[in-house]
BASE-867020 format. One record per atom (N, C-alpha, C): residue in three letters; x, y, z; residue number from 1; atom name. Coordinates in Angstrom, 3 decimals, always signed. Each point is the difference from the previous one (the first is absolute). Example, Ala and Ser with C-alpha at 12.3 -4.5 7.8 and 13.67 -1.06 7.14 Angstrom:
("ALA", (+13.190, -5.690, +7.800), 1, "N")
("ALA", (-0.890, +1.190, +0.000), 1, "CA")
("ALA", (+0.900, +1.200, +0.000), 1, "C")
("SER", (-0.350, +1.050, -0.720), 2, "N")
("SER", (+0.820, +1.190, +0.060), 2, "CA")
("SER", (-0.770, +1.090, +0.730), 2, "C")
//
This chain:
("UNK", (+83.860, +86.525, +69.678), 1, "N")
("UNK", (-0.406, +0.013, +1.220), 1, "CA")
("UNK", (+0.239, -1.190, +0.818), 1, "C")
("UNK", (+0.405, -0.079, +1.177), 2, "N")
("UNK", (+0.251, -1.042, +0.898), 2, "CA")
("UNK", (-1.206, -1.193, +0.158), 2, "C")
("UNK", (-0.013, -1.065, -0.326), 3, "N")
("UNK", (-1.039, -0.954, +0.152), 3, "CA")
("UNK", (+0.148, -0.891, +1.158), 3, "C")
("UNK", (+1.246, -0.747, +0.087), 4, "N")
("UNK", (+0.172, -0.800, +1.140), 4, "CA")
("UNK", (+0.206, +0.487, +1.355), 4, "C")
("UNK", (-0.346, -0.674, +0.945), 5, "N")
("UNK", (+0.108, +0.487, +1.427), 5, "CA")
("UNK", (+1.648, +0.448, +0.176), 5, "C")
("UNK", (+0.878, -0.794, -0.623), 6, "N")
("UNK", (+1.372, +0.339, +0.247), 6, "CA")
("UNK", (+0.437, +1.229, -0.705), 6, "C")
("UNK", (-0.510, +0.193, -1.221), 7, "N")
("UNK", (+0.268, +1.125, -0.810), 7, "CA")
("UNK", (-0.579, +1.349, +0.522), 7, "C")
("UNK", (-1.198, -0.066, +0.789), 8, "N")
("UNK", (-0.613, +1.142, +0.659), 8, "CA")
("UNK", (+0.905, +0.273, +1.180), 8, "C")
("UNK", (+0.437, -0.997, +0.711), 9, "N")
("UNK", (+0.893, +0.169, +1.168), 9, "CA")
("UNK", (+1.171, +0.919, -0.370), 9, "C")
("UNK", (+0.697, -0.580, -1.191), 10, "N")
("UNK", (+1.236, +0.620, -0.611), 10, "CA")
("UNK", (-0.316, +1.313, -0.187), 10, "C")
("UNK", (-1.067, +0.467, -0.700), 11, "N")
("UNK", (-0.393, +1.313, -0.391), 11, "CA")
("UNK", (-0.051, +0.935, +1.283), 11, "C")
("UNK", (-0.610, -0.568, +1.170), 12, "N")
("UNK", (+0.032, +0.726, +1.049), 12, "CA")
("UNK", (+1.023, +0.227, +0.743), 12, "C")
("UNK", (+0.941, -0.972, -0.066), 13, "N")
("UNK", (+1.535, -0.017, +0.575), 13, "CA")
("UNK", (+0.725, +1.108, -0.850), 13, "C")
("UNK", (-0.025, -0.034, -1.219), 14, "N")
("UNK", (+0.717, +0.876, -0.867), 14, "CA")
("UNK", (-0.409, +1.504, +0.098), 14, "C")
("UNK", (-1.249, +0.125, +0.355), 15, "N")
("UNK", (-0.681, +1.431, +0.103), 15, "CA")
("UNK", (+0.616, +0.513, +1.376), 15, "C")
("UNK", (-0.029, -0.800, +1.033), 16, "N")
("UNK", (+0.577, +0.306, +1.330), 16, "CA")
("UNK", (+1.516, +0.346, -0.083), 16, "C")
("UNK", (+0.686, -0.801, -0.635), 17, "N")
("UNK", (+1.312, +0.098, +0.015), 17, "CA")
("UNK", (+0.478, +1.315, -0.771), 17, "C")
("UNK", (-0.871, +0.290, -1.091), 18, "N")
("UNK", (+0.294, +1.136, -0.940), 18, "CA")
("UNK", (-0.242, +1.309, +0.952), 18, "C")
("UNK", (-1.005, +0.116, +0.788), 19, "N")
("UNK", (-0.226, +1.025, +0.883), 19, "CA")
("UNK", (+1.026, +0.189, +0.929), 19, "C")
("UNK", (+0.649, -1.111, +0.605), 20, "N")
("UNK", (+0.954, +0.119, +1.003), 20, "CA")
("UNK", (+1.427, +0.505, -0.728), 20, "C")
("UNK", (+0.223, -0.529, -1.058), 21, "N")
("UNK", (+1.248, +0.350, -0.741), 21, "CA")
("UNK", (-0.003, +1.400, -0.452), 21, "C")
("UNK", (-1.140, +0.481, -0.462), 22, "N")
("UNK", (-0.029, +1.368, -0.483), 22, "CA")
("UNK", (+0.002, +0.969, +1.173), 22, "C")
("UNK", (-0.609, -0.526, +1.165), 23, "N")
("UNK", (+0.270, +0.968, +1.132), 23, "CA")
("UNK", (+1.489, +0.110, +0.388), 23, "C")
("UNK", (+0.789, -1.148, +0.112), 24, "N")
("UNK", (+1.230, -0.137, +0.407), 24, "CA")
("UNK", (+0.952, +0.768, -1.081), 24, "C")
("UNK", (-0.168, -0.051, -1.315), 25, "N")
("UNK", (+0.617, +0.654, -0.998), 25, "CA")
("UNK", (-0.089, +1.600, +0.110), 25, "C")
("UNK", (-1.261, +0.294, +0.357), 26, "N")
("UNK", (-0.278, +1.426, +0.285), 26, "CA")
("UNK", (+0.736, +0.537, +1.138), 26, "C")
("UNK", (-0.059, -0.579, +0.987), 27, "N")
("UNK", (+0.760, +0.253, +1.374), 27, "CA")
("UNK", (+1.463, +0.127, -0.168), 27, "C")
("UNK", (+0.687, -0.913, -0.961), 28, "N")
("UNK", (+1.265, +0.108, -0.241), 28, "CA")
("UNK", (+0.538, +1.232, -0.786), 28, "C")
("UNK", (-1.063, +0.246, -0.939), 29, "N")
("UNK", (+0.182, +1.051, -0.875), 29, "CA")
("UNK", (-0.098, +1.440, +0.839), 29, "C")
("UNK", (-0.720, +0.100, +0.879), 30, "N")
("UNK", (-0.153, +1.022, +0.893), 30, "CA")
("UNK", (+1.274, +0.222, +0.835), 30, "C")
("UNK", (+0.582, -1.127, +0.499), 31, "N")
("UNK", (+1.366, +0.066, +0.636), 31, "CA")
("UNK", (+1.151, +0.692, -0.750), 31, "C")
("UNK", (+0.002, -0.625, -1.295), 32, "N")
("UNK", (+1.067, +0.411, -1.001), 32, "CA")
("UNK", (-0.178, +1.484, -0.221), 32, "C")
("UNK", (-1.429, +0.540, -0.202), 33, "N")
("UNK", (-0.246, +1.366, -0.399), 33, "CA")
("UNK", (+0.448, +0.897, +1.165), 33, "C")
("UNK", (-0.152, -0.463, +1.356), 34, "N")
("UNK", (+0.538, +0.915, +0.949), 34, "CA")
("UNK", (+1.337, +0.136, +0.111), 34, "C")
("UNK", (+0.873, -0.934, -0.343), 35, "N")
("UNK", (+1.387, +0.016, -0.160), 35, "CA")
("UNK", (+0.311, +1.067, -0.993), 35, "C")
("UNK", (-0.634, -0.216, -1.371), 36, "N")
("UNK", (+0.212, +0.871, -1.075), 36, "CA")
("UNK", (-0.199, +1.458, +0.347), 36, "C")
("UNK", (-1.198, +0.386, +0.987), 37, "N")
("UNK", (-0.311, +1.270, +0.134), 37, "CA")
("UNK", (+0.980, +0.520, +1.016), 37, "C")
("UNK", (+0.443, -0.689, +0.879), 38, "N")
("UNK", (+1.216, +0.414, +0.932), 38, "CA")
("UNK", (+1.150, +0.315, -0.768), 38, "C")
("UNK", (+0.353, -0.840, -1.059), 39, "N")
("UNK", (+1.075, +0.276, -0.808), 39, "CA")
("UNK", (-0.115, +1.494, -0.748), 39, "C")
("UNK", (-1.074, +0.138, -0.533), 40, "N")
("UNK", (-0.400, +1.177, -0.801), 40, "CA")
("UNK", (+0.111, +1.212, +0.972), 40, "C")
("UNK", (-0.484, -0.313, +1.291), 41, "N")
("UNK", (+0.028, +1.155, +0.841), 41, "CA")
("UNK", (+1.463, +0.459, +0.416), 41, "C")
("UNK", (+0.815, -1.014, -0.075), 42, "N")
("UNK", (+1.473, +0.210, +0.434), 42, "CA")
("UNK", (+0.380, -0.381, +1.459), 42, "C")
("UNK", (-0.985, -0.618, +0.696), 43, "N")
("UNK", (+0.181, -0.145, +1.329), 43, "CA")
("UNK", (+0.604, -1.576, +0.036), 43, "C")
("UNK", (+1.386, +0.062, +0.252), 44, "N")
("UNK", (+0.582, -1.178, -0.004), 44, "CA")
("UNK", (-0.368, -1.008, +1.298), 44, "C")
("UNK", (-0.295, +0.676, +1.276), 45, "N")
("UNK", (-0.457, -0.837, +0.975), 45, "CA")
("UNK", (-1.281, -0.684, -0.129), 45, "C")
("UNK", (-1.021, +0.922, -0.651), 46, "N")
("UNK", (-1.259, -0.630, -0.291), 46, "CA")
("UNK", (+0.043, -1.102, -1.037), 46, "C")
("UNK", (+0.750, +0.335, -0.937), 47, "N")
("UNK", (+0.369, -0.992, -1.108), 47, "CA")
("UNK", (+0.475, -1.380, +0.610), 47, "C")
("UNK", (+0.857, +0.086, +0.819), 48, "N")
("UNK", (+0.635, -1.173, +0.534), 48, "CA")
("UNK", (-0.943, -0.797, +0.664), 48, "C")
("UNK", (-0.802, +0.681, +0.886), 49, "N")
("UNK", (-1.056, -0.464, +0.860), 49, "CA")
("UNK", (-1.219, -0.727, -0.835), 49, "C")
("UNK", (-0.246, +0.698, -0.997), 50, "N")
("UNK", (-0.921, -0.556, -1.084), 50, "CA")
("UNK", (+0.405, -1.201, -0.629), 50, "C")
("UNK", (+1.335, +0.001, -0.313), 51, "N")
("UNK", (+0.604, -1.151, -0.682), 51, "CA")
("UNK", (-0.008, -1.220, +1.053), 51, "C")
("UNK", (+0.379, +0.251, +1.088), 52, "N")
("UNK", (+0.184, -0.988, +1.089), 52, "CA")
("UNK", (-1.430, -0.750, +0.291), 52, "C")
("UNK", (-0.966, +0.921, -0.045), 53, "N")
("UNK", (-1.547, -0.480, +0.019), 53, "CA")
("UNK", (-0.456, -0.936, -1.190), 53, "C")
("UNK", (+0.359, +0.567, -1.081), 54, "N")
("UNK", (-0.342, -0.635, -1.398), 54, "CA")
("UNK", (+0.623, -1.418, -0.033), 54, "C")
("UNK", (+1.238, -0.071, +0.238), 55, "N")
("UNK", (+0.841, -1.273, -0.141), 55, "CA")
("UNK", (-0.705, -1.206, +0.414), 55, "C")
("UNK", (-0.436, -0.255, +1.113), 56, "N")
("UNK", (-0.647, -1.180, +0.588), 56, "CA")
("UNK", (-1.448, -0.252, -0.824), 56, "C")
("UNK", (-0.510, +1.235, -0.416), 57, "N")
("UNK", (-1.400, -0.136, -0.519), 57, "CA")
("UNK", (+0.213, -0.465, -1.388), 57, "C")
("UNK", (+1.087, +0.346, -0.862), 58, "N")
("UNK", (+0.214, -0.389, -1.227), 58, "CA")
("UNK", (+0.432, -1.525, -0.012), 58, "C")
("UNK", (+0.871, -0.605, +1.005), 59, "N")
("UNK", (+0.371, -1.206, +0.065), 59, "CA")
("UNK", (-1.319, -0.828, +0.381), 59, "C")
("UNK", (-0.722, +0.485, +0.895), 60, "N")
("UNK", (-1.238, -0.856, +0.248), 60, "CA")
("UNK", (-0.784, -0.191, -1.279), 60, "C")
("UNK", (-0.192, +0.889, -0.855), 61, "N")
("UNK", (-0.692, -0.085, -1.185), 61, "CA")
("UNK", (+0.722, -1.133, -0.862), 61, "C")
("UNK", (+1.232, -0.148, +0.079), 62, "N")
("UNK", (+0.686, -1.045, -0.689), 62, "CA")
("UNK", (-0.316, -1.253, +0.629), 62, "C")
("UNK", (-0.096, -0.285, +1.177), 63, "N")
("UNK", (-0.328, -1.351, +0.743), 63, "CA")
("UNK", (-1.534, -0.400, -0.291), 63, "C")
("UNK", (-0.697, +1.173, -0.188), 64, "N")
("UNK", (-1.393, -0.297, -0.267), 64, "CA")
("UNK", (-0.317, -0.126, -1.538), 64, "C")
("UNK", (+0.910, +0.112, -0.887), 65, "N")
("UNK", (-0.058, -0.384, -1.255), 65, "CA")
("UNK", (-0.670, +1.208, -0.826), 65, "C")
("UNK", (+0.068, +1.192, +0.621), 66, "N")
("UNK", (-0.541, +1.289, -0.765), 66, "CA")
("UNK", (+1.179, +0.535, -0.984), 66, "C")
("UNK", (+1.211, -0.110, +0.308), 67, "N")
("UNK", (+1.017, +0.496, -0.704), 67, "CA")
("UNK", (+1.077, -1.062, -0.144), 67, "C")
("UNK", (+0.828, +0.110, -1.090), 68, "N")
("UNK", (+1.099, -0.990, -0.020), 68, "CA")
("UNK", (+1.167, +0.442, +0.741), 68, "C")
("UNK", (+0.777, -0.853, +0.424), 69, "N")
("UNK", (+1.061, +0.427, +1.026), 69, "CA")
("UNK", (+0.949, +0.910, -0.687), 69, "C")
("UNK", (+0.454, -0.097, -1.316), 70, "N")
("UNK", (+0.835, +0.866, -0.722), 70, "CA")
("UNK", (-0.702, +1.333, -0.162), 70, "C")
("UNK", (-1.144, +0.172, -0.169), 71, "N")
("UNK", (-0.865, +1.245, -0.180), 71, "CA")
("UNK", (+0.248, +0.790, +1.240), 71, "C")
("UNK", (-0.328, -0.622, +1.177), 72, "N")
("UNK", (+0.032, +0.591, +1.288), 72, "CA")
("UNK", (+1.557, +0.497, +0.317), 72, "C")
("UNK", (+0.765, -0.792, -0.457), 73, "N")
("UNK", (+1.422, +0.243, +0.310), 73, "CA")
("UNK", (+0.588, +1.287, -0.789), 73, "C")
("UNK", (-0.545, -0.227, -1.140), 74, "N")
("UNK", (+0.396, +1.304, -0.973), 74, "CA")
("UNK", (-0.609, +1.196, +0.463), 74, "C")
("UNK", (-1.253, +0.037, +0.387), 75, "N")
("UNK", (-0.651, +1.283, +0.610), 75, "CA")
("UNK", (+0.711, +0.498, +1.167), 75, "C")
("UNK", (+0.268, -0.988, +1.001), 76, "N")
("UNK", (+0.770, +0.398, +1.115), 76, "CA")
("UNK", (+1.398, +0.717, -0.243), 76, "C")
("UNK", (+0.666, -0.902, -0.952), 77, "N")
("UNK", (+1.301, +0.604, -0.287), 77, "CA")
("UNK", (-0.036, +1.376, -0.414), 77, "C")
("UNK", (-0.815, +0.259, -1.013), 78, "N")
("UNK", (-0.083, +1.300, -0.539), 78, "CA")
("UNK", (-0.466, +1.139, +0.928), 78, "C")
("UNK", (-0.874, -0.483, +0.793), 79, "N")
("UNK", (-0.600, +1.000, +1.073), 79, "CA")
("UNK", (+1.308, +0.306, +0.871), 79, "C")
("UNK", (+0.584, -1.059, +0.420), 80, "N")
("UNK", (+1.208, +0.142, +1.057), 80, "CA")
("UNK", (+0.926, +0.882, -0.720), 80, "C")
("UNK", (+0.349, -0.136, -1.360), 81, "N")
("UNK", (+1.013, +0.773, -0.450), 81, "CA")
("UNK", (-0.234, +1.440, -0.307), 81, "C")
("UNK", (-1.289, +0.336, +0.000), 82, "N")
("UNK", (-0.659, +1.319, -0.109), 82, "CA")
("UNK", (+0.103, +0.699, +1.269), 82, "C")
("UNK", (-0.375, -0.703, +0.997), 83, "N")
("UNK", (+0.193, +0.561, +1.525), 83, "CA")
("UNK", (+1.265, +0.273, +0.264), 83, "C")
("UNK", (+0.879, -1.008, -0.307), 84, "N")
("UNK", (+1.508, +0.245, +0.260), 84, "CA")
("UNK", (+0.500, +1.262, -0.653), 84, "C")
("UNK", (-0.446, +0.198, -1.241), 85, "N")
("UNK", (+0.486, +1.187, -0.790), 85, "CA")
("UNK", (-0.439, +1.376, +0.693), 85, "C")
("UNK", (-0.996, -0.036, +0.866), 86, "N")
("UNK", (-0.321, +1.272, +0.459), 86, "CA")
("UNK", (+0.939, +0.784, +0.942), 86, "C")
("UNK", (+0.944, -0.858, +0.501), 87, "N")
("UNK", (+1.044, +0.498, +0.821), 87, "CA")
("UNK", (+0.735, +1.179, -0.344), 87, "C")
//
């Protein structure tokens, strides 16, 4: 248990950041799921639009420290390849 004032404040900050990061990660996963659902339905236009919406969201997650840069790049690359293969 946190005893000092500083450690109590740290605990509060960590809890707050954890909530924010959890929400951000969930939001990004939702964007990715929308792309995958559009790919599964075979609708190339919808998949391309969903990918275009997901890309900045994923990269924002990188700048905020929720995902590693290579992880986001890998996910985008694989999604883009799947969208491209729908043609």
